[in-house]
C-alpha positions as CSV (number, residue, x, y, z in Angstrom):
1,M,14.9,11.4,-24.3
2,T,10.8,12.4,-24.5
3,D,10.5,15.5,-22.3
4,A,7.4,17.5,-21.1
5,D,6.7,18.8,-24.4
6,D,6.4,15.6,-26.3
7,L,4.5,14.3,-23.5
8,R,2.2,16.8,-23.8
9,R,1.9,16.4,-27.5
10,L,1.6,12.6,-26.8
11,T,-1.4,13.5,-24.6
12,Q,-3.3,15.8,-27.0
13,E,-3.3,13.3,-29.6
14,L,-4.6,10.5,-27.4
15,L,-7.2,12.9,-26.2
16,A,-8.2,13.3,-29.5
17,A,-8.1,9.9,-30.5
18,H,-10.1,9.0,-27.5
19,P,-12.3,11.6,-26.6
20,P,-13.6,11.4,-22.9
21,A,-16.8,12.4,-23.3
22,T,-17.5,9.8,-25.8
23,T,-15.5,6.8,-25.0
24,G,-16.1,4.3,-22.3
25,R,-14.0,4.8,-19.0
26,T,-11.9,1.4,-19.6
27,D,-11.6,1.9,-23.1
28,F,-10.0,5.2,-22.4
29,L,-7.6,3.8,-19.7
30,K,-6.4,0.9,-21.8
31,A,-5.8,3.3,-24.6
32,R,-3.7,5.6,-22.3
33,F,-1.6,2.7,-21.0
34,D,-1.2,1.1,-24.5
35,A,-0.1,5.0,-25.4
36,G,2.8,4.9,-22.6
37,L,1.0,7.8,-20.5
38,A,0.2,5.4,-17.6
39,W,3.0,5.6,-15.7
40,V,5.5,7.4,-17.9
41,H,8.9,5.9,-16.1
42,Y,7.9,2.4,-17.0
43,P,9.6,0.8,-20.2
44,V,7.9,1.1,-23.6
45,G,4.9,-1.4,-23.7
46,L,3.9,-1.9,-20.5
47,G,2.5,1.6,-20.0
48,G,5.4,4.1,-20.2
49,L,7.6,5.5,-22.2
50,G,11.1,5.5,-20.4
51,A,10.5,8.9,-19.1
52,P,11.8,10.5,-15.9
53,R,9.2,9.8,-13.3
54,A,8.6,13.5,-12.4
55,L,6.9,14.3,-15.8
56,Q,4.2,12.2,-14.9
57,A,2.6,15.2,-13.2
58,V,2.5,16.8,-16.8
59,V,0.4,14.1,-18.4
60,D,-1.7,13.9,-15.3
61,A,-2.1,18.1,-15.4
62,E,-3.1,17.7,-19.1
63,L,-5.4,14.7,-18.7
64,E,-7.1,16.5,-15.8
65,A,-7.9,19.9,-17.7
66,A,-9.7,17.6,-20.2
67,G,-12.0,15.9,-17.6
68,A,-10.4,12.3,-18.7
69,P,-11.3,9.5,-16.3
70,D,-8.6,8.4,-13.5
71,N,-7.9,4.6,-12.9
72,D,-9.6,5.3,-9.3
73,P,-6.0,4.8,-7.4
74,R,-7.3,4.5,-3.8
75,R,-9.2,1.4,-4.9
76,I,-6.6,-0.7,-6.5
77,G,-3.6,1.1,-4.4
78,I,-1.9,-2.3,-3.3
79,G,-1.8,-3.3,-6.9
80,L,-0.2,0.5,-8.1
81,G,1.6,0.7,-4.8
82,M,3.2,-2.8,-4.1
83,A,2.4,-5.7,-6.7
84,A,3.0,-3.5,-9.6
85,P,6.8,-2.3,-8.8
86,T,7.5,-5.6,-7.5
87,I,6.6,-7.4,-10.5
88,L,8.5,-4.6,-12.8
89,A,11.3,-5.1,-10.6
90,Y,11.1,-9.2,-10.6
91,G,8.8,-10.7,-12.7
92,T,9.5,-12.3,-16.5
93,E,8.3,-10.3,-19.5
94,E,5.3,-12.5,-19.9
95,Q,4.4,-11.9,-16.3
96,K,4.6,-8.1,-16.7
97,R,2.6,-7.8,-19.7
98,R,0.0,-10.3,-18.3
99,F,-0.7,-8.6,-15.1
100,L,0.6,-4.6,-15.6
101,R,-2.2,-3.2,-17.9
102,P,-5.0,-5.0,-16.1
103,L,-3.4,-4.2,-12.6
104,W,-3.5,-0.4,-13.8
105,V,-6.5,-0.1,-15.6
106,G,-8.4,-1.1,-12.3
107,E,-10.0,-4.4,-14.0
108,E,-7.8,-6.7,-11.4
109,V,-7.7,-5.9,-7.9
110,W,-4.9,-6.5,-5.7
111,C,-4.1,-7.5,-2.3
112,Q,-1.3,-8.7,0.0
113,L,-0.9,-12.2,1.7
114,F,2.0,-11.5,4.0
115,S,1.2,-11.3,7.7
116,E,-0.1,-14.4,9.4
117,P,-1.6,-14.9,13.0
118,G,2.0,-16.1,14.2
119,A,4.3,-13.8,12.0
120,G,2.7,-10.4,12.3
121,S,5.9,-8.2,13.4
122,D,8.2,-11.1,12.7
123,L,7.3,-11.5,8.7
124,A,10.4,-13.5,8.6
125,A,9.1,-16.4,10.9
126,L,5.9,-17.1,8.6
127,G,4.9,-20.7,8.5
128,T,2.6,-20.5,5.2
129,R,4.0,-23.9,3.5
130,A,4.9,-24.1,-0.2
131,V,5.7,-27.5,-1.6
132,R,6.9,-27.9,-5.2
133,D,4.6,-30.9,-6.9
134,G,5.5,-31.0,-10.9
135,E,5.0,-27.6,-12.1
136,D,2.9,-26.7,-9.6
137,W,3.6,-25.3,-5.7
138,V,0.8,-26.6,-3.5
139,V,0.2,-23.8,-0.5
140,D,-1.4,-24.6,2.7
141,G,-1.2,-21.7,5.8
142,Q,-3.3,-19.0,6.8
143,K,-2.7,-15.0,6.4
144,V,-4.2,-12.1,8.2
145,W,-4.6,-8.4,8.1
146,T,-5.4,-8.6,4.4
147,S,-7.1,-5.5,2.6
148,S,-9.6,-6.1,0.0
149,A,-9.1,-10.1,-0.2
150,H,-12.9,-9.8,-0.6
151,V,-12.8,-8.2,-3.5
152,A,-9.4,-9.1,-5.1
153,R,-8.9,-11.1,-8.0
154,W,-5.2,-11.5,-7.1
155,A,-2.5,-11.4,-4.2
156,I,0.9,-11.3,-3.6
157,L,1.7,-14.2,-1.4
158,I,5.4,-15.2,0.2
159,A,5.3,-18.7,1.4
160,R,8.3,-21.0,3.0
161,T,9.1,-23.7,0.3
162,D,12.5,-24.7,2.8
163,P,12.1,-25.2,6.4
164,D,15.5,-26.0,6.7
165,A,16.9,-22.6,5.9
166,P,17.1,-19.8,8.5
167,K,14.0,-18.1,8.7
168,H,14.7,-14.9,6.2
169,R,15.9,-17.5,3.8
170,G,14.3,-20.6,1.9
171,I,10.5,-18.1,1.6
172,T,9.6,-17.7,-2.0
173,Y,7.3,-15.0,-3.5
174,F,4.2,-16.2,-5.6
175,L,1.1,-14.7,-7.4
176,C,-1.7,-16.4,-6.1
177,D,-5.4,-16.3,-8.1
178,M,-7.6,-15.4,-5.4
179,T,-10.5,-17.2,-7.2
180,D,-8.8,-20.7,-7.3
181,P,-10.2,-23.5,-5.2
182,G,-8.7,-23.5,-1.6
183,V,-8.7,-20.2,-0.7
184,E,-11.1,-19.2,1.9
185,V,-11.7,-15.2,2.4
186,R,-13.2,-14.7,6.1
187,P,-14.2,-10.8,7.7
188,L,-12.5,-9.7,10.6
189,R,-14.7,-7.3,12.4
190,Q,-12.7,-4.4,13.6
191,I,-12.9,-1.8,16.9
192,T,-15.1,0.4,14.0
193,G,-17.5,-2.2,13.3
194,E,-16.5,-2.8,10.0
195,A,-14.9,-5.7,8.4
196,E,-12.4,-3.8,6.3
197,F,-9.8,-6.7,7.1
198,N,-9.9,-10.3,6.3
199,E,-7.8,-13.4,7.3
200,V,-7.3,-15.6,4.3
201,F,-7.0,-19.6,4.7
202,L,-5.2,-21.6,1.8
203,T,-5.8,-24.9,1.6
204,G,-4.0,-26.9,-1.1
205,V,-4.0,-24.0,-3.3
206,R,-2.1,-25.1,-6.2
207,I,-0.1,-22.2,-7.8
208,P,1.8,-23.0,-10.9
209,D,5.6,-22.2,-11.1
210,A,4.8,-19.6,-13.9
211,H,3.6,-17.4,-11.3
212,R,6.5,-17.3,-8.9
213,L,7.9,-14.1,-8.9
214,G,11.9,-13.9,-8.4
215,E,14.0,-17.1,-7.6
216,I,13.0,-19.8,-5.3
217,G,14.2,-19.0,-2.0
218,D,14.5,-15.2,-2.8
219,G,10.8,-14.4,-1.7
220,W,12.3,-12.3,1.3
221,K,14.5,-10.1,-0.8
222,V,11.5,-9.9,-3.4
223,A,9.5,-9.3,-0.5
224,Q,11.7,-6.1,0.5
225,T,10.6,-4.0,-2.6
226,T,7.0,-4.7,-1.9
227,L,7.5,-3.4,2.0
228,N,10.0,-0.3,1.0
229,N,6.9,0.8,-1.7
230,E,3.9,-0.1,0.9
231,R,5.5,2.0,3.3
232,V,5.6,5.2,0.9
233,A,2.3,4.3,-0.4
234,I,1.1,4.3,3.4
235,G,2.9,7.3,4.8
236,G,3.9,9.0,1.7
237,A,0.8,10.1,-0.2
238,R,0.7,13.1,-1.9
239,I,-1.9,15.3,0.2
240,P,-2.4,19.2,-0.2
241,R,-2.1,21.7,2.9
242,E,-4.3,20.7,5.7
243,G,-5.0,17.6,3.7
244,G,-5.3,13.9,6.0
245,M,-6.6,14.0,9.9
246,I,-5.4,17.9,10.3
247,G,-8.1,19.2,7.8
248,P,-10.9,18.1,9.6
249,V,-10.0,19.1,13.2
250,S,-8.6,22.8,11.7
251,R,-12.4,23.4,10.4
252,T,-13.9,22.5,13.6
253,W,-11.3,25.1,15.5
254,R,-12.5,27.8,12.8
255,E,-16.0,26.8,12.6
256,R,-16.9,26.2,16.5
257,P,-15.2,28.6,18.7
258,E,-17.2,28.0,21.4
259,L,-15.0,24.7,21.5
260,R,-11.7,26.3,22.0
261,S,-9.7,26.2,25.0
262,H,-5.9,27.8,25.5
263,D,-4.3,24.3,26.2
264,L,-6.0,22.3,23.1
265,H,-5.0,25.7,21.1
266,Q,-1.5,25.1,21.6
267,R,-1.7,21.4,21.0
268,L,-3.2,22.2,17.7
269,L,-0.3,24.7,16.4
270,D,2.1,21.6,17.3
271,L,0.3,19.0,15.4
272,W,-0.5,21.5,12.6
273,V,3.0,21.9,12.6
274,D,4.7,18.5,12.3
275,A,1.8,17.6,9.7
276,E,2.9,20.2,7.4
277,V,6.4,19.5,8.0
278,A,5.3,15.6,7.3
279,R,3.5,16.8,4.2
280,L,6.7,18.5,2.9
281,T,9.5,15.6,3.7
282,G,6.8,13.6,1.8
283,E,7.3,15.7,-1.3
284,R,10.9,15.5,-0.6
285,L,10.8,11.7,-0.1
286,R,9.0,11.3,-3.4
287,Q,11.4,13.7,-5.4
288,Q,14.3,11.1,-4.4
289,L,12.2,8.5,-5.7
290,V,12.2,9.8,-9.2
291,A,16.2,8.9,-9.1
292,G,15.6,5.3,-7.8
293,Q,13.7,3.1,-5.5
294,P,12.4,3.6,-2.5
295,G,14.5,2.8,0.5
296,P,14.1,2.6,4.5
297,E,13.3,6.6,4.4
298,G,9.8,5.2,3.6
299,S,9.6,3.7,7.3
300,A,10.6,6.8,8.8
301,M,6.9,8.7,7.0
302,K,5.0,5.7,7.9
303,L,6.1,6.2,11.4
304,A,5.2,9.9,11.2
305,F,1.8,9.3,9.7
306,A,0.7,6.8,12.7
307,R,1.7,9.0,15.4
308,L,0.1,12.1,13.6
309,N,-2.8,10.3,12.9
310,Q,-3.8,8.9,16.5
311,E,-2.6,12.4,17.9
312,I,-4.7,14.2,15.7
313,S,-8.0,12.3,16.0
314,G,-7.5,12.0,19.6
315,L,-7.3,16.0,20.1
316,E,-10.3,16.3,17.9
317,V,-12.5,13.8,20.1
318,E,-11.3,16.2,23.3
319,L,-12.3,19.4,21.3
320,L,-15.3,17.8,20.3
321,G,-16.4,16.8,24.0
322,E,-19.3,14.8,24.4
323,E,-20.1,15.2,20.5
324,G,-16.5,13.2,19.8
325,L,-17.9,9.9,21.3
326,L,-21.0,9.8,19.0
327,Y,-20.4,7.1,16.4
328,G,-23.0,7.2,13.6
329,D,-22.6,4.1,11.9
330,W,-21.7,1.0,13.9
331,T,-22.2,-2.0,11.1
332,M,-21.1,-4.9,10.0
333,R,-20.2,-3.1,6.6
334,R,-17.8,-4.5,4.4
335,P,-16.0,-1.3,2.4
336,E,-13.6,-1.5,-0.2
337,L,-12.0,1.4,1.1
338,V,-11.1,3.5,3.9
339,D,-12.2,6.7,4.2
340,F,-10.8,8.8,7.2
341,T,-12.1,12.1,6.5
342,G,-15.8,11.3,5.3
343,R,-17.0,10.2,8.8
344,D,-17.4,11.0,12.6
345,A,-14.7,11.8,14.5
346,G,-15.0,8.9,16.9
347,Y,-14.7,6.5,13.7
348,R,-11.3,8.4,12.7
349,Y,-10.1,8.4,16.5
350,L,-10.8,4.4,16.4
351,R,-9.7,3.5,13.0
352,S,-6.3,5.3,13.6
353,K,-5.2,2.8,16.2
354,G,-4.5,0.3,13.5
355,N,-2.0,3.1,11.4
356,S,0.6,1.6,13.8
357,I,0.2,-1.6,13.0
358,E,-0.5,-2.0,9.2
359,G,2.1,-1.5,6.8
360,G,4.3,-2.9,9.7
361,T,4.4,-2.1,13.3
362,S,6.0,1.2,14.4
363,E,8.3,-1.1,16.8
364,V,9.8,-2.7,13.7
365,L,9.7,0.1,12.1
366,L,11.5,1.8,14.6
367,N,14.3,-0.5,14.2
368,I,14.8,0.0,10.3
369,V,15.1,3.6,10.9
370,A,17.7,2.9,13.4
371,E,20.0,0.4,11.8
372,R,19.5,1.5,8.1
373,V,19.1,5.3,8.2
374,L,21.0,6.2,11.4
375,G,23.4,3.4,10.9
376,L,23.1,2.8,14.6
377,P,24.3,-0.8,16.0
378,A,21.5,-3.7,15.0
379,E,20.0,-5.4,17.6
380,P,21.6,-8.8,19.1
381,R,19.4,-11.6,16.6
382,T,20.2,-15.2,18.2
383,D,17.7,-16.6,15.6
384,K,19.1,-15.5,12.4
385,D,21.4,-18.5,11.6
386,V,18.9,-21.2,13.0
387,A,17.0,-23.2,10.6
388,W,13.3,-22.3,10.6
389,K,12.1,-25.7,11.6
390,D,14.2,-25.4,14.9
391,L,12.8,-22.1,16.2
392,A,10.3,-22.0,18.8
393,R,6.6,-21.3,18.1
């Protein structure tokens, strides 16, 4: 059993063998992965030591104090938060060894090919087809709202392999090489003026069966692992007090007393308390993750995240008055990352509108919380046992 003292010793051995000041960033990260200090709760040989998840903080603190580089987790967040736990849960040993190391080091960026123009909120209604052809699957379809597709090497993809089965069955999960012929990425211009998202067209894309994750037809079950982790990653990220959206508006309130009013003061207090409750609830959720996998509670965190971002950014625009309407960068940029806090208040207000859509719409998440957390009766679903090919579209 690896304890905190063992991890401190192993971390110091890593630092002695690969001093951060004289070791290249990628070389250091590879050495860290090979030492089992990437994510200590993963198995030995896959970047971990089979240690309790809570002990990762011990390693991170030691490395931060030594000035060691991190793997830029925001840049590779989809790989870390969604692809990796799904590959760990359902991948073959060969898949785990092929994909997890370059994913964690950041050599290969990942994206998620789930949503479709005709199957956004109702993901199980997806129509992208994958047809078996020998040892390959030939995939045709369109995906949408795909973050990082323009910089990604790999994608997690779900496609319909059996149109005769009901919509939640007959789906299979694949790992798609974004550099393969037939993969076309087009920018989606958003209300912010940026093209952070993409639409992806798949035309005759051949995916080896060796890149199938899980059993044929089990894609919906595999995807639940991805979705549960995604919602925790979006809504349950670790932030300091007054981190996130509440930080800029709180600073503006303190530094610009001429903007204050009694009405806005009360609203700010209410939202500050809500943000702090959400932050502490996120800490509790991460503690629960130490003992197991994320569950539907992540949907509640993502719901709170979306509501708070939209209400706080709206308050900030009101507080700033005419200044809040200014928008300093209306360009067709192709950013790799979203930066909420380093931009204008107008940008935050516009970009937060997407928070109630991405990672599962708020309406769908409310159903998940009602049914799976609160145990309320499920909504009637007349299409659950109807073959997908017979559904109205």
